[in-house]
Structures are given as C-alpha cells and as structure tokens.
C-alpha positions, 0 to 999 in steps of 0.5 A: 478467480475469487471475487473482490467481495469474497476476498473482503469478506474473508479478510474481515473474517480472518484478520482483525484490524488490530492484528493487521496494524501491529503486524504492519508496524513490525514490517515497516520497521524492517523496511526502514532498518534495511538498506537492501534495495532487493529486500524493499522491492520484495516487500513492495511485491509481497504486500501488493499481493497481500492488499489484493488478497484483502480485496483492496484495489491497486492501480498499476498506472498510479504505481508506475506514474509515481515511480517514473516521476521520482526517477525522472526528477532524480535524473535531473541532477546527474551524478556518477557514471554516465550510462547513456545519453538522451540527446545531450542529457546524460543518464547517470548511474548514481542518479538512476539508482538513487531514484529507483531506491526512493521510488521502491521505498515509497511504494513499499511503504504505501503498500505496507500502510494499505495492508495494515490500516483498515477503515474499522481500525480504532486508533486513539484521538482524532488523529487516528480517526483521520488516518482510517478515514483517509484510507477509506476515502482512498479505497473508494476513489480507486473503486470509482476510478473508471468513472473519471473522464479525462475530457471532463476532469472537474465534473468527474471529480465532483461526481465521484465526491458527491457519490462518496458524500451520499454513501453511508459507511457503516463503520460500527457495523463493520466492527461486528463483522468477524469469523469464528474464534478458530478463523480469527486464531488462524488469521492471527497465526498467518500474520505472525508467520508473515511477520516472522518470515519478513524478519527472517529474510531481513536478518538473513540478508543482513548477515 
C-alpha cells in the first residue's frame, strides 16, 4: 500500500489548491440540491476515499460517534411508525430516517470540505486564512490522536497543542510544491471528470 507521505506528495504534484477548492464548491452545490439520501451517502463514501488519496487522515471512530449521536438525539423525539421498542422507549421510522439523513448529510459535507480545502489555499481576507488554518490544525490533531491518553485527557491535549505550537509549518514553501505542467494538467482533468461524474449522477437520479 502506498505510504501517506507518498500520497501527500502526489496530491501536491497533481492537484492545485485552487482546482480542489473550485471542484469542491461545485460538488457541495450538488449535495445541497439533491434530497436523495443514497446520493449523499455516495458522496460521503467517495470523498472519504478521495481524502485518503490526498494523504489526509480520517477517523472511523469520530465518524461513527457523530453519526450515532445525531441519530440518538433525533430518536428522543419519536414520530411516525414504531419499528421496535428498547424497553419502553419507541424507535420510530420518522425519527430514525431523519436522524440518518442529517448524519449522512453532515458527514458528506465534512468529507467534501476536507477534500477541497488544503492548508496552502489562499482565500481573500483574514476569514479565508482562518478556514485554511483551522483545517490544518484539524489534520495535525488527527495525526497525533494516538498520543491522546483517556486516563490523562487534560495533559494529553496540552502536550499535543504544545507540539503543534512548536512545529513550523512552511506554508510559503508548500505553495512552490508542484509537479510538471503535464502532471498539473492531468490533475485538473481528473477533477473535471470527477465533478462531471457527480453531476451526471445527480441529474440521472433527479430524472
């Protein structure tokens, strides 16, 4: 299996942050315009894999925790057909499906955002810098998640944050990282095909 460092290197060689951002915006538009739950689930799975290709870390534990939490809190307000009961608590069809829809939509949006925003993305004004910086920090926290000790949560978080504050992130150097003109053209073509595929599925499902 290709190493994470190698995947990161290929991502910077083939994809520019601007192309990733534009492609991501177009795909997010398709996500919001389609009410089809299967299409949103497809987007989540696809971009979960695409973020892996870019060398970004995903946590199945966090993903499952968010999904279960959203579904659970929706079940607290039961409505619709009762599917089964856990003790005296009814699990209803309406609440379950609504919870799943919210969870899948949120997870798909998170994956799309992570796939389309890279730390070297230069957006206008300070707000753009804050977005890029937030995703960079999130990536680093996921990378250091093994250092977290549940027995010493405060100390673990403090150690991780200190490590992040001491680490120098050479964003300006990252801007110079890139492949040949042919590699960047191939990356742009792949993103165009990716966006076209998603919109083709969108219109196919719609009609």
